[in-house]
N, C-alpha and C positions, 0 to 999 in steps of 0.2 A: 176170340181172336179178332183183332181190329181188321176192318175191311177197307182200309185206306188204299189210295193209289199205290203206295209202296209200303204196305203194312209192316212187314218184318224189318225192312230197311229203316224205316222211320223210328221203330222202337230202338234200334241201335244208335240213333242220333237224338234220342230223347223226345218222345211224343209228348206234346203238351195238350192239355184239355182245351176244349172249345172256348174261344173268346167271343166277345160281341162282334158282330159283323159291321159295326157302324162305319168304319172307314173304307170298307170294301163295297164294290157294286157287283151284283150277280150277273154272270154271263148266261143268257137264256137261249141263245141261238147258235147253232153249229157254225155258221159263216163267221160270226163274231169271234168265236173261239179259234177257228182256223186262222183268221187274220192275226190274232194275238200271238199264236205259237209258231207260225210259219217262219222258218229261217232262224229261230231262236233255240237256245239250249236252256233247259230248266235245271237250275242248280241249287243245291243245299250242301252242307258239309258231307263230303265223301260220296256224293251222288251227282251224276250228270246224265241228263236224259234229253231225248228228242222225241217229239210227238208229230208225226207227219199228217198232212191233210188227207193222205190215202188210207189212214186208219192203223198205222204201225206205231209202236212204241219201242225205242231202242236206247241203249246206254249202258252205264256201268254204275255199280253201287258197292262200296266196300270190297273192291277188287273182284267182283263177280259180274257177269253180264246180266242185263235186264232186257227182256223182250216181251212183247205182247201185242194186243190189238185193242182198238177202241171203236165205239160207235157213239152217235149222239141220239139219245132217246128221250123224248118228252121233256126237253130242257136240261138233261143231265148227261155228263160224260160217263159212259159205261165202258169199263175196261176189264180185260182178262189178262192177267200178268204173271210172268215167271221171273224169279230172281235166281240166277244160276239154274239148278234143276228143280228148285222148289216152286210149286204152283201156289200163287197167292190168291187165286180165285177171281171171281167175277164180282164187281161192285159198281153201282151207279152213284156218281158223286156230283155235288153241286160245285160249280166253278165260280170263283169271284176274283176280282182284280182290284189292286190299289197301286198305282204307279207301275213300277217294274216288278211287282210281286203278284204271283198267281197262287190262289189258295184252292185246294181240293178238299172238300168236306165229305166224308164217307156217308153211306146210308142215306142218299138223297138229301144231304144237308143236315142230317140229324145226329151224325156221329162225330168222331174226332177229325181233326184237319191237319194238313201239312202245307206249309208255305214254301214256295220256290221262287228264286230270283230268275227273271228272264234276261238272258244275256245274248 
């Protein structure tokens, strides 16, 4: 099972295999990440999420609620997430940016990724 930020959700919107990170730059500090997501909604088809600076994740995906918590550990976004009643589990992810796109790559940057638009 993929251990992405929104594993099952992303499968429903067609997970793509990992591409080169050439145009993205890696976010390595919590403060930098918080600055990017504060006041923004993370969006992709059928998914709208908010990530608070207090460590909460909230939103909706495919008509079900999404909620969870996150911490920043050794340069990675580590989250524990639920989609409806389904527990998606804990995973630490590399975060990278390109313009208004934010990418979460599972398994500390070694797994699959999901791109969201920051709005």
